[in-house]
SERO-4910 file (N, C-alpha, C, O; in steps of 0.05 Angstrom, whole numbers):
BEGIN
 pado doro    nc1    nc2    nc3   cac1   cac2   cac3    cc1    cc2    cc3    oc1    oc2    oc3
  Unk    A   -505  -1849   -541   -502  -1815   -536   -483  -1812   -510   -468  -1793   -506
  Unk    A   -487  -1828   -498   -473  -1828   -469   -441  -1835   -472   -422  -1826   -460
  Unk    A   -441  -1856   -494   -411  -1862   -500   -398  -1844   -517   -373  -1843   -517
  Unk    A   -414  -1828   -532   -404  -1809   -549   -391  -1787   -532   -369  -1777   -534
  Unk    A   -412  -1782   -513   -398  -1758   -491   -377  -1769   -476   -360  -1753   -470
  Unk    A   -375  -1791   -469   -351  -1797   -454   -326  -1797   -470   -305  -1791   -459
  Unk    A   -327  -1804   -497   -306  -1803   -513   -297  -1775   -523   -275  -1771   -532
  Unk    A   -317  -1757   -520   -307  -1727   -527   -291  -1716   -500   -271  -1702   -500
  Unk    A   -306  -1727   -475   -289  -1721   -453   -262  -1730   -454   -242  -1715   -453
  Unk    A   -260  -1756   -457   -234  -1766   -457   -214  -1753   -477   -191  -1747   -472
  Unk    A   -226  -1748   -500   -208  -1736   -520   -198  -1705   -511   -176  -1696   -515
  Unk    A   -216  -1694   -500   -211  -1670   -490   -185  -1670   -468   -162  -1661   -472
  Unk    A   -194  -1683   -447   -171  -1689   -425   -146  -1699   -440   -125  -1692   -431
  Unk    A   -145  -1714   -461   -119  -1721   -473   -105  -1700   -487    -80  -1697   -487
  Unk    A   -122  -1685   -500   -113  -1662   -512    -98  -1641   -493    -77  -1629   -498
  Unk    A   -110  -1640   -475   -102  -1620   -453    -75  -1625   -446    -57  -1609   -447
  Unk    A    -72  -1661   -436    -49  -1668   -425    -25  -1667   -451     -1  -1661   -449
  Unk    A    -38  -1672   -470    -15  -1670   -494      1  -1646   -496     25  -1644   -499
  Unk    A    -18  -1625   -493     -8  -1595   -491     13  -1591   -469     36  -1583   -474
  Unk    A      4  -1598   -446     21  -1592   -423     45  -1605   -423     64  -1593   -413
  Unk    A     49  -1631   -433     73  -1645   -435     91  -1627   -454    112  -1617   -447
  Unk    A     82  -1623   -476     97  -1607   -493    109  -1581   -484    131  -1573   -492
  Unk    A     95  -1568   -469    107  -1544   -461    129  -1552   -436    149  -1538   -433
  Unk    A    124  -1569   -422    146  -1578   -399    168  -1589   -415    191  -1580   -411
  Unk    A    164  -1604   -430    187  -1610   -450    207  -1591   -460    231  -1595   -459
  Unk    A    191  -1567   -471    207  -1549   -484    224  -1530   -459    245  -1518   -463
  Unk    A    211  -1531   -435    222  -1518   -411    245  -1532   -402    265  -1521   -394
  Unk    A    240  -1559   -406    266  -1577   -396    290  -1578   -417    311  -1586   -409
  Unk    A    286  -1571   -442    304  -1572   -458    320  -1549   -458    343  -1549   -464
  Unk    A    304  -1525   -448    312  -1501   -444    335  -1497   -423    355  -1484   -425
  Unk    A    325  -1513   -400    342  -1511   -377    365  -1530   -384    386  -1523   -373
  Unk    A    366  -1551   -397    390  -1570   -402    408  -1545   -420    432  -1542   -415
  Unk    A    397  -1533   -436    418  -1516   -455    432  -1494   -433    457  -1492   -432
  Unk    A    417  -1480   -417    425  -1463   -399    445  -1477   -380    465  -1466   -373
  Unk    A    438  -1506   -371    463  -1516   -353    488  -1519   -370    511  -1516   -362
  Unk    A    483  -1526   -394    509  -1534   -409    523  -1510   -416    547  -1513   -420
  Unk    A    513  -1488   -418    524  -1460   -421    539  -1453   -396    562  -1445   -397
  Unk    A    527  -1455   -378    540  -1450   -352    567  -1467   -344    588  -1458   -334
  Unk    A    561  -1496   -352    583  -1510   -355    608  -1502   -371    632  -1501   -363
  Unk    A    596  -1496   -396    617  -1479   -415    634  -1463   -403    658  -1466   -401
  Unk    A    616  -1441   -393    631  -1416   -379    646  -1422   -359    668  -1411   -357
  Unk    A    640  -1440   -341    654  -1448   -317    679  -1461   -326    700  -1455   -315
  Unk    A    677  -1477   -345    702  -1489   -354    725  -1470   -366    749  -1472   -361
  Unk    A    713  -1450   -382    730  -1429   -390    740  -1412   -372    763  -1403   -375
  Unk    A    725  -1406   -347    736  -1394   -327    762  -1407   -313    782  -1394   -307
  Unk    A    758  -1433   -309    777  -1450   -300    800  -1447   -310    820  -1444   -297
  Unk    A    799  -1448   -340    819  -1450   -361    837  -1423   -357    862  -1423   -359
  Unk    A    822  -1401   -351    834  -1372   -349    844  -1371   -327    866  -1359   -325
  Unk    A    834  -1382   -305    847  -1377   -277    871  -1398   -277    889  -1393   -261
  Unk    A    874  -1419   -293    897  -1436   -294    918  -1425   -304    941  -1429   -296
  Unk    A    909  -1407   -324    930  -1391   -343    943  -1368   -320    968  -1366   -317
  Unk    A    927  -1355   -309    936  -1334   -292    954  -1348   -273    976  -1338   -270
  Unk    A    948  -1368   -260    965  -1381   -238    988  -1387   -249   1008  -1380   -236
  Unk    A    991  -1400   -272   1013  -1406   -285   1033  -1385   -294   1057  -1390   -296
  Unk    A   1021  -1362   -299   1038  -1335   -307   1048  -1323   -287   1070  -1312   -289
  Unk    A   1033  -1323   -262   1041  -1314   -239   1064  -1333   -228   1085  -1324   -219
  Unk    A   1059  -1361   -229   1086  -1371   -218   1109  -1370   -237   1132  -1370   -227
  Unk    A   1106  -1369   -261   1130  -1362   -277   1140  -1337   -273   1165  -1335   -273
  Unk    A   1126  -1319   -271   1132  -1286   -264   1151  -1289   -234   1174  -1281   -231
  Unk    A   1135  -1303   -214   1148  -1304   -188   1175  -1318   -189   1194  -1310   -175
  Unk    A   1175  -1335   -202   1200  -1351   -204   1224  -1334   -218   1246  -1332   -207
  Unk    A   1217  -1323   -240   1239  -1303   -253   1245  -1284   -236   1268  -1277   -239
  Unk    A   1231  -1271   -216   1236  -1250   -198   1254  -1262   -176   1274  -1251   -167
  Unk    A   1244  -1285   -169   1264  -1295   -147   1290  -1302   -155   1310  -1299   -141
  Unk    A   1292  -1313   -181   1318  -1312   -195   1331  -1287   -194   1355  -1285   -188
  Unk    A   1315  -1269   -200   1331  -1241   -204   1342  -1230   -176   1364  -1218   -173
  Unk    A   1326  -1234   -158   1333  -1225   -132   1353  -1247   -119   1362  -1240    -98
  Unk    A   1360  -1271   -127   1379  -1286   -117   1408  -1277   -137   1431  -1279   -129
  Unk    A   1400  -1268   -159   1425  -1254   -176   1438  -1231   -162   1461  -1230   -156
  Unk    A   1417  -1209   -157   1427  -1190   -141   1435  -1191   -116   1447  -1172   -106
  Unk    A   1431  -1212   -100   1441  -1216    -72   1471  -1226    -77   1489  -1221    -62
  Unk    A   1472  -1241    -98   1499  -1251   -106   1515  -1229   -112   1538  -1229   -102
  Unk    A   1507  -1209   -127   1526  -1186   -136   1531  -1172   -116   1554  -1164   -111
  Unk    A   1509  -1165    -99   1517  -1148    -76   1539  -1163    -54   1559  -1153    -44
  Unk    A   1531  -1185    -49   1556  -1201    -32   1582  -1200    -46   1603  -1200    -34
  Unk    A   1579  -1199    -71   1606  -1202    -90   1622  -1172    -83   1645  -1169    -76
  Unk    A   1603  -1153    -87   1615  -1123    -84   1624  -1116    -58   1643  -1100    -55
  Unk    A   1607  -1132    -33   1614  -1124     -8   1644  -1137     -1   1661  -1127     14
  Unk    A   1645  -1161    -17   1672  -1178    -10   1694  -1160    -24   1716  -1158    -13
  Unk    A   1689  -1148    -48   1711  -1131    -61   1718  -1106    -49   1741  -1096    -51
  Unk    A   1698  -1094    -35   1697  -1069    -17   1715  -1081      5   1736  -1068     10
  Unk    A   1711  -1101     18   1724  -1104     40   1755  -1112     33   1774  -1107     48
  Unk    A   1757  -1123     11   1784  -1130      2   1803  -1104     -5   1826  -1100      2
  Unk    A   1783  -1088    -20   1799  -1064    -31   1808  -1044      0   1829  -1031      0
  Unk    A   1795  -1044     18   1798  -1031     41   1822  -1042     54   1838  -1025     63
  Unk    A   1826  -1067     56   1851  -1081     63   1871  -1070     48   1890  -1058     58
  Unk    A   1868  -1072     22   1892  -1060      5   1895  -1034      7   1918  -1026      3
  Unk    A   1879  -1016     11   1886   -988     18   1899   -985     42   1920   -972     45
  Unk    A   1887   -998     61   1901   -997     88   1933  -1002     90   1951   -990    102
  Unk    A   1932  -1022     74   1969  -1036     72   1982  -1012     55   2005  -1005     61
  Unk    A   1969  -1000     35   1981   -983     21   1988   -954     38   2010   -943     35
  Unk    A   1969   -946     53   1973   -925     71   1996   -927     89   2011   -909     95
  Unk    A   1997   -952     96   2016   -959    120   2042   -955    103   2058   -938    111
  Unk    A   2047   -966     85   2071   -966     69   2076   -941     58   2100   -935     54
  Unk    A   2056   -920     51   2059   -894     36   2067   -879     59   2089   -867     55
  Unk    A   2056   -875     83   2058   -865    107   2088   -863    112   2100   -842    112
  Unk    A   2099   -887    116   2124   -895    122   2145   -881    106   2165   -868    113
  Unk    A   2136   -887     83   2158   -872     61   2156   -845     58   2177   -832     55
  Unk    A   2133   -833     59   2133   -803     62   2148   -792     88   2161   -771     88
  Unk    A   2143   -806    110   2153   -796    135   2181   -795    133   2194   -774    139
  Unk    A   2194   -820    123   2224   -818    121   2234   -795     98   2254   -780    100
  Unk    A   2217   -795     79   2226   -774     55   2225   -746     69   2242   -729     64
  Unk    A   2204   -740     86   2201   -714     96   2222   -707    119   2232   -685    121
  Unk    A   2227   -729    135   2247   -724    151   2275   -719    137   2289   -700    144
  Unk    A   2282   -736    117   2308   -727     99   2306   -695     94   2322   -679    104
  Unk    A   2284   -687     76   2280   -656     72   2283   -642     94   2298   -623     92
  Unk    A   2273   -646    117   2274   -631    142   2301   -626    149   2307   -604    157
  Unk    A   2323   -649    147   2345   -647    159   2360   -630    144   2373   -612    155
  Unk    A   2358   -634    113   2370   -614     92   2363   -587     97   2381   -570     97
  Unk    A   2339   -580    103   2328   -552    100   2340   -535    131   2345   -511    135
  Unk    A   2342   -557    149   2354   -546    177   2383   -538    171   2392   -517    180
  Unk    A   2396   -552    159   2424   -544    151   2426   -523    134   2444   -507    139
  Unk    A   2408   -519    112   2408   -497     96   2402   -473    114   2419   -456    117
  Unk    A   2383   -473    125   2375   -450    147   2394   -442    169   2394   -419    178
  Unk    A   2413   -462    177   2432   -455    194   2455   -444    183   2468   -428    196
  Unk    A   2464   -454    153   2483   -438    139   2467   -409    130   2483   -390    129
  Unk    A   2448   -404    124   2434   -377    117   2439   -360    141   2448   -337    138
  Unk    A   2433   -370    166   2433   -354    192   2459   -342    200   2462   -322    213
  Unk    A   2479   -360    189   2508   -349    193   2517   -332    173   2536   -318    176
  Unk    A   2502   -332    146   2508   -313    127   2496   -284    136   2508   -262    136
  Unk    A   2468   -289    145   2457   -264    155   2471   -248    176   2476   -224    175
  Unk    A   2479   -266    195   2490   -255    220   2519   -237    212   2526   -217    223
  Unk    A   2536   -251    189   2557   -239    179   2548   -210    170   2557   -189    179
  Unk    A   2529   -213    152   2522   -188    139   2514   -164    155   2519   -140    151
  Unk    A   2498   -177    179   2487   -154    196   2506   -143    209   2505   -119    213
  Unk    A   2526   -158    219   2552   -142    230   2564   -126    210   2570   -103    217
  Unk    A   2569   -132    187   2579   -112    164   2565    -85    164   2577    -64    164
  Unk    A   2536    -90    164   2520    -67    163   2523    -51    190   2523    -26    190
  Unk    A   2526    -64    213   2525    -49    233   2552    -32    233   2550     -8    239
  Unk    A   2575    -41    227   2599    -32    221   2597     -5    206   2605     17    214
  Unk    A   2585    -11    181   2580     13    162   2567     36    173   2577     58    168
  Unk    A   2543     34    188   2527     48    199   2544     64    223   2544     88    226
  Unk    A   2557     49    238   2576     62    257   2593     81    247   2596    103    257
  Unk    A   2607     70    221   2627     92    213   2616    112    198   2630    132    194
  Unk    A   2592    109    188   2576    135    169   2560    151    186   2551    171    176
  Unk    A   2554    145    213   2539    159    224   2542    189    233   2526    208    234
  Unk    A   2568    186    238   2579    214    247   2576    235    221   2567    258    223
  Unk    A   2585    223    196   2589    239    174   2559    245    165   2553    266    155
  Unk    A   2544    227    169   2518    234    160   2502    258    176   2491    277    165
  Unk    A   2505    253    202   2491    274    219   2507    301    216   2495    322    219
  Unk    A   2527    300    212   2543    326    206   2533    342    179   2529    366    177
  Unk    A   2530    321    158   2519    336    131   2490    344    135   2480    364    127
  Unk    A   2478    322    150   2445    330    155   2447    359    168   2436    379    158
  Unk    A   2460    360    189   2462    386    203   2468    409    187   2454    429    186
  Unk    A   2489    406    176   2500    430    156   2480    436    136   2476    460    130
  Unk    A   2466    416    124   2446    418     99   2418    435    115   2406    454    105
  Unk    A   2411    424    141   2390    439    159   2394    466    164   2374    481    162
  Unk    A   2421    477    170   2428    501    176   2429    519    152   2426    544    151
  Unk    A   2435    500    132   2439    518    106   2411    530     96   2407    552     86
  Unk    A   2389    507    102   2365    515     90   2350    536    110   2333    552    102
  Unk    A   2357    534    138   2344    551    153   2357    577    151   2345    597    159
  Unk    A   2377    579    141   2395    606    138   2379    621    111   2375    645    110
  Unk    A   2371    603     92   2357    611     67   2334    621     69   2327    638     53
  Unk    A   2318    611     89   2291    618     94   2288    644    110   2269    660    108
  Unk    A   2312    644    128   2315    670    145   2324    699    130   2320    722    138
  Unk    A   2336    690    106   2345    712     88   2320    725     76   2319    748     68
  Unk    A   2299    706     75   2277    714     55   2259    732     75   2241    746     67
  Unk    A   2264    731     95   2250    751    114   2264    779    121   2253    801    124
  Unk    A   2290    772    122   2307    796    131   2318    811    112   2326    834    117
  Unk    A   2320    799     85   2337    814     63   2317    825     44   2326    833     22
  Unk    A   2287    826     50   2272    839     27   2254    859     42   2252    861     67
  Unk    A   2242    872     24   2221    898     35   2200    880     42   2196    858     33
  Unk    A   2182    896     62   2157    879     73   2140    875     54   2127    855     55
  Unk    A   2134    895     30   2118    888     14   2122    863     -3   2103    850    -11
  Unk    A   2149    857     -7   2159    837    -23   2154    811     -7   2147    790    -18
  Unk    A   2159    812     20   2152    787     38   2122    784     36   2114    762     29
  Unk    A   2107    801     39   2074    797     41   2068    783      8   2052    764      7
  Unk    A   2079    790    -12   2068    780    -35   2083    753    -41   2075    741    -61
  Unk    A   2101    743    -27   2113    713    -31   2105    699     -6   2116    677     -2
  Unk    A   2088    707      9   2079    695     34   2053    690     36   2038    706     24
  Unk    A   2043    669     50   2014    659     52   2009    654     87   2027    650    104
  Unk    A   1984    655     90   1980    649    118   1993    621    127   2004    618    148
  Unk    A   1990    602    112   2000    577    115   2030    573    119   2041    560    137
  Unk    A   2042    589     98   2072    586     99   2085    603    121   2108    597    128
  Unk    A   2071    622    131   2075    639    154   2078    615    182   2099    609    195
  Unk    A   2053    605    185   2050    585    205   2074    562    204   2084    553    225
  Unk    A   2081    554    180   2100    531    176   2130    545    184   2146    532    197
  Unk    A   2136    573    175   2162    581    178   2164    589    210   2186    587    221
  Unk    A   2142    596    222   2149    608    250   2158    580    267   2170    584    288
  Unk    A   2153    558    260   2164    532    274   2195    529    267   2212    523    284
  Unk    A   2201    534    240   2225    534    229   2247    555    244   2271    551    249
  Unk    A   2234    575    248   2249    600    254   2248    604    284   2256    626    292
  Unk    A   2240    586    302   2244    588    326   2262    601    340   2257    617    359
  Unk    A   2286    595    330   2313    601    344   2321    627    330   2343    636    338
  Unk    A   2307    641    310   2316    664    296   2298    693    303   2280    701    288
  Unk    A   2304    703    321   2288    729    336   2284    747    312   2261    754    307
  Unk    A   2301    753    299   2295    775    274   2271    764    260   2249    775    259
  Unk    A   2278    735    246   2259    724    232   2232    722    244   2212    726    230
  Unk    A   2229    717    267   2207    714    284   2189    736    283   2165    735    278
  Unk    A   2205    760    289   2192    786    293   2173    796    267   2151    808    268
  Unk    A   2187    789    245   2175    794    219   2150    775    214   2129    783    204
  Unk    A   2155    748    223   2132    729    219   2110    734    236   2087    728    227
  Unk    A   2113    745    264   2092    752    278   2073    775    266   2049    774    266
  Unk    A   2089    794    255   2074    812    240   2061    805    217   2042    818    210
  Unk    A   2071    782    201   2056    772    179   2036    760    192   2013    766    183
  Unk    A   2037    744    212   2013    732    224   1988    750    227   1965    744    221
  Unk    A   1997    774    239   1976    792    244   1961    807    217   1939    819    216
  Unk    A   1980    802    198   1975    816    175   1953    799    158   1933    809    146
  Unk    A   1959    775    158   1936    755    143   1918    751    161   1896    748    150
  Unk    A   1916    748    188   1892    748    200   1871    770    195   1848    768    188
  Unk    A   1885    794    199   1865    818    190   1857    815    166   1833    817    164
  Unk    A   1872    808    143   1860    803    118   1831    790    114   1816    796     95
  Unk    A   1826    771    133   1809    755    130   1779    769    138   1757    760    131
  Unk    A   1785    794    155   1762    809    165   1748    817    143   1724    812    146
  Unk    A   1754    831    119   1736    840     99   1731    816     80   1724    822     57
  Unk    A   1733    793     86   1723    770     72   1699    758     86   1686    740     76
  Unk    A   1694    769    111   1671    757    125   1653    781    132   1659    804    129
  Unk    A   1630    772    143   1612    792    152   1620    809    172   1632    800    191
  Unk    A   1614    838    168   1626    858    188   1620    853    214   1597    851    222
  Unk    A   1642    852    231   1640    850    261   1655    876    277   1679    875    279
  Unk    A   1643    894    284   1654    917    298   1680    908    319   1702    920    320
  Unk    A   1673    887    334   1697    882    355   1719    870    339   1742    876    345
  Unk    A   1713    853    319   1736    843    307   1752    863    287   1775    863    281
  Unk    A   1733    879    278   1748    900    262   1760    919    274   1777    931    261
  Unk    A   1756    925    302   1771    942    318   1793    931    325   1814    944    323
  Unk    A   1791    905    335   1816    892    348   1835    890    324   1859    894    328
  Unk    A   1826    882    299   1848    878    277   1861    903    272   1886    903    269
  Unk    A   1848    925    269   1860    953    262   1881    960    283   1902    969    276
  Unk    A   1874    955    311   1890    961    333   1919    945    330   1940    956    334
  Unk    A   1917    917    322   1941    901    317   1954    909    294   1979    908    295
  Unk    A   1940    918    269   1959    926    249   1976    955    256   1998    959    247
  Unk    A   1964    971    269   1979    999    275   2003    991    294   2021   1008    299
  Unk    A   2003    965    305   2026    960    324   2049    952    304   2072    953    314
  Unk    A   2046    944    280   2067    937    263   2082    957    254   2073    975    241
  Unk    A   2110    954    259   2131    973    260   2145    968    228   2169    963    226
  Unk    A   2128    969    206   2143    967    183   2135    982    161   2111    986    158
  Unk    A   2153    993    140   2141   1011    120   2133    990     95   2147    973     84
  Unk    A   2106    997     90   2094    981     74   2070    991     59   2050    998     72
  Unk    A   2070    992     36   2039   1006     20   2019    988     26   1997    997     34
  Unk    A   2022    959     23   2002    937     28   1986    938     55   1962    935     60
  Unk    A   2012    943     72   2002    944    103   1982    967    108   1963    964    122
  Unk    A   1990    993     94   1973   1015     96   1947   1014     85   1928   1022     97
  Unk    A   1947   1002     57   1923    995     41   1905    978     58   1881    984     58
  Unk    A   1914    958     72   1897    939     89   1887    950    111   1866    941    118
  Unk    A   1899    970    126   1890    985    147   1869   1003    139   1848   1006    152
  Unk    A   1874   1016    117   1854   1036    101   1825   1021    101   1804   1028    112
  Unk    A   1830    999     85   1803    979     78   1786    971    105   1761    974    107
  Unk    A   1801    963    122   1792    957    154   1778    980    166   1757    978    178
  Unk    A   1791   1001    162   1782   1030    175   1755   1033    166   1736   1036    182
  Unk    A   1752   1031    138   1730   1042    126   1707   1020    119   1686   1025    107
  Unk    A   1714    994    128   1692    971    130   1668    978    132   1649    977    116
  Unk    A   1669    987    157   1642    996    172   1621   1014    155   1597   1007    151
  Unk    A   1633   1036    146   1622   1052    130   1612   1040    105   1590   1046     98
  Unk    A   1625   1024     91   1618   1017     64   1597    996     68   1579    994     52
  Unk    A   1598    977     92   1577    960     99   1550    976    106   1528    968     97
  Unk    A   1552    994    119   1527   1010    126   1515   1021    105   1491   1022    104
  Unk    A   1530   1030     83   1524   1043     59   1500   1024     43   1477   1030     37
  Unk    A   1515    998     39   1505    978     28   1478    970     42   1459    963     28
  Unk    A   1477    969     68   1452    963     83   1430    990     75   1406    985     77
  Unk    A   1436   1013     69   1420   1031     63   1409   1031     33   1386   1038     27
  Unk    A   1428   1022     15   1419   1015    -11   1401    996    -13   1381    999    -27
  Unk    A   1407    972      2   1384    952      0   1357    959     14   1335    949      7
  Unk    A   1360    976     31   1334    990     41   1321   1008     23   1297   1009     22
  Unk    A   1335   1021      7   1324   1042    -14   1307   1018    -34   1284   1020    -40
  Unk    A   1326    995    -42   1311    982    -60   1284    971    -51   1263    973    -63
  Unk    A   1289    957    -29   1262    945    -14   1241    966    -13   1218    959    -19
  Unk    A   1244    988     -6   1224   1013     -9   1211   1012    -36   1187   1012    -38
  Unk    A   1226   1011    -58   1220   1013    -83   1202    993    -91   1181    996   -103
  Unk    A   1214    967    -81   1194    941    -84   1165    945    -72   1144    937    -83
  Unk    A   1165    959    -45   1138    960    -37   1116    982    -49   1092    981    -48
  Unk    A   1135   1003    -63   1114   1027    -77   1109   1019   -107   1091   1027   -121
  Unk    A   1127   1000   -113   1122    998   -145   1122    964   -148   1142    950   -145
  Unk    A   1094    954   -155   1092    928   -161   1094    918   -188   1074    917   -201
  Unk    A   1117    911   -199   1117    908   -232   1103    881   -236   1100    863   -219
  Unk    A   1094    881   -266   1080    858   -270   1091    855   -299   1107    837   -305
  Unk    A   1082    875   -317   1087    873   -348   1123    874   -355   1138    886   -341
  Unk    A   1129    862   -372   1158    862   -376   1168    888   -379   1191    892   -370
  Unk    A   1154    910   -391   1165    938   -395   1171    946   -368   1192    958   -364
  Unk    A   1153    943   -349   1155    955   -320   1176    935   -307   1190    945   -289
  Unk    A   1179    912   -312   1200    894   -299   1231    908   -306   1249    913   -290
  Unk    A   1231    911   -330   1257    924   -343   1263    950   -328   1284    953   -316
  Unk    A   1241    972   -329   1246    995   -319   1251    996   -295   1268   1012   -288
  Unk    A   1240    978   -276   1244    976   -248   1276    960   -242   1288    966   -222
  Unk    A   1284    943   -259   1311    935   -252   1330    957   -263   1352    959   -252
  Unk    A   1324    973   -280   1347    996   -289   1346   1013   -267   1367   1025   -262
  Unk    A   1324   1020   -250   1325   1041   -230   1345   1024   -208   1364   1035   -198
  Unk    A   1338    998   -203   1357    985   -177   1386    987   -192   1406    996   -180
  Unk    A   1387    979   -216   1415    980   -227   1430   1012   -220   1454   1015   -213
  Unk    A   1415   1027   -223   1422   1058   -220   1433   1059   -193   1456   1068   -189
  Unk    A   1415   1049   -172   1422   1049   -143   1452   1034   -138   1471   1043   -125
  Unk    A   1450   1013   -149   1475    996   -143   1503   1007   -153   1525   1003   -143
  Unk    A   1497   1023   -177   1521   1032   -189   1528   1060   -171   1551   1067   -166
  Unk    A   1512   1071   -165   1515   1096   -145   1529   1091   -121   1546   1106   -111
  Unk    A   1522   1070   -114   1533   1060    -86   1561   1049    -90   1579   1054    -74
  Unk    A   1565   1032   -111   1592   1022   -116   1612   1048   -125   1635   1049   -117
  Unk    A   1603   1064   -138   1617   1090   -145   1623   1107   -122   1644   1120   -119
  Unk    A   1607   1107   -107   1614   1133    -81   1628   1119    -60   1644   1133    -47
  Unk    A   1625   1089    -54   1636   1080    -28   1657   1061    -31   1675   1061    -14
  Unk    A   1659   1043    -52   1679   1021    -50   1688   1010    -74   1672   1008    -93
  Unk    A   1712   1002    -77   1724    984    -96   1722    957    -88   1731    947    -68
  Unk    A   1705    944   -112   1696    920   -104   1717    899   -101   1712    878    -90
  Unk    A   1741    905   -111   1759    886   -109   1772    886    -78   1784    866    -69
  Unk    A   1769    907    -64   1780    906    -38   1760    892    -16   1768    885      6
  Unk    A   1731    887    -25   1711    885     -7   1695    859    -19   1672    861    -29
  Unk    A   1710    835    -15   1698    808    -33   1674    803    -18   1656    796    -33
  Unk    A   1669    805      4   1642    796     21   1621    817     12   1598    808      9
  Unk    A   1625    843      9   1606    860      1   1600    856    -27   1576    857    -34
  Unk    A   1619    850    -45   1615    847    -74   1600    818    -76   1586    814    -97
  Unk    A   1601    802    -61   1579    776    -64   1553    784    -62   1535    777    -77
  Unk    A   1551    800    -41   1523    810    -33   1512    826    -55   1489    821    -61
  Unk    A   1530    849    -71   1518    859    -92   1512    842   -113   1489    843   -123
  Unk    A   1527    826   -120   1524    808   -145   1500    789   -138   1485    782   -156
  Unk    A   1497    783   -115   1467    768   -109   1443    787   -114   1423    780   -126
  Unk    A   1447    808   -106   1424    830   -114   1417    831   -143   1394    831   -151
  Unk    A   1442    832   -162   1432    836   -185   1424    811   -199   1409    811   -218
  Unk    A   1437    783   -186   1425    756   -195   1395    759   -194   1382    756   -214
  Unk    A   1383    766   -170   1359    758   -164   1342    783   -181   1321    775   -190
  Unk    A   1347    804   -184   1331    825   -195   1334    825   -221   1317    839   -233
  Unk    A   1352    812   -237   1353    805   -265   1333    786   -274   1323    789   -296
  Unk    A   1328    767   -260   1309    745   -262   1280    758   -260   1263    758   -277
  Unk    A   1279    768   -234   1254    780   -224   1256    803   -212   1267    803   -190
  Unk    A   1247    829   -222   1253    855   -206   1241    857   -180   1249    873   -163
  Unk    A   1217    837   -176   1204    836   -151   1216    818   -127   1207    816   -104
  Unk    A   1239    805   -139   1249    787   -117   1256    802    -86   1265    825    -83
  Unk    A   1252    785    -68   1253    797    -40   1280    803    -35   1296    789    -47
  Unk    A   1291    822    -17   1322    822    -10   1326    827     18   1347    836     27
  Unk    A   1305    819     32   1303    828     65   1322    807     73   1339    815     89
  Unk    A   1324    780     65   1348    761     82   1372    773     76   1390    764     91
  Unk    A   1380    792     57   1411    797     52   1418    817     73   1441    819     79
  Unk    A   1401    832     85   1402    853    106   1417    836    132   1436    845    145
  Unk    A   1406    812    135   1418    797    155   1443    786    150   1455    777    169
  Unk    A   1453    786    126   1485    780    120   1503    806    121   1527    807    115
  Unk    A   1489    825    129   1509    853    135   1511    859    160   1524    878    168
***
């Protein structure tokens, strides 16, 4: 029994050891496989690295060759540039000398031509001076004769016509011009001075009424010793300018009073009011003045009609300031 027990224990221990050895063997084999795999991977990496190093060396060698080729090309180009610069310098030296000689030849030729032209010009100038000297006296005589003839003709226009004809053929500007031309002709100057007074007075009724200017103009017109219907008509217009101006002020005042009393609104009332205003203006023009003789007053009347035709209530107070 004891022996059997020993055998069982021994068998058990042997079985245990056998199982342990099997596990260890498997682990060992696994490690061997791993080590072999690592060796293979390392070998592959070494091969890849060697290939990279080889490619790098090949590429570096190619680039080095390219750099050397480029350096050789640059050196060659620099040598060519230096050579070309030398050629250009030599050409410039020869060209400049040739051009200088050519230009000097042209300058000498031109100097000779200029000298000849100057001689011709001098000769022509002498001829011209002689011609001027010969014709100066004749020209001045003809000019003076022509001027005297023209002045005589102008003087006749003022001394051989009626005063009304002279007024019709003259203007304020022509009188100012001819007074300078007739400075040495007393008869013409006398008439021109009267014309100057006439045209200055004519402006009076074309401007706003001014009693001082009106009185002065009338006084000067009365000093003109000429027989003239136009002169008499102008004196009459200026004499009555004050009355016609005052009458227009009164008429505008009547229209303003009508505006204050009658405020129109409807078209029928506007039309009626405008007709009443038109009657007042017509009465003024009929009783007091000929609109052709008083252009300044006529402009005021036309402005009244223009405003009131559009709007019968249009204000007119500002027009009183114009009279």
